[in-house]
C-alpha positions, 0 to 999 in steps of 0.5 A: 834936841841931841836925838834929832841931830844924832839920830838921822846922823846914826842911821844915814850912816848905817845905811850908807854902809849897808848900801856900800856892802850889797853892791859894793864900793866902785858902784855906790860911789857913782851915788854920791853923786846924787846927794846935791839932786835931793838937796834941791830937790828937798829946798824945791818942796820944803824952803818954796825955792824955784827950780831954774833952767840950770837947775835942770840943766845940772839934774841932766848932766848928773843922770847922764854921768850915772848912766854911763858909769853904770853900764855893763862894759 
């Protein structure tokens, strides 16, 4: 049980730090906003949650915000 708790946390931490080192802190911060999106998708896929209109609105707003912040000026 301890393996299941510690290993995924450690692995995600390692991958996150590798990604931050690769693309920089400013660009990587934008993608933290995808955490609720991935959590919602996992809830739909694995827990059988239903997709409602407010979920879609939130998804569109998050992706729009990331797209706005990702474009070079």
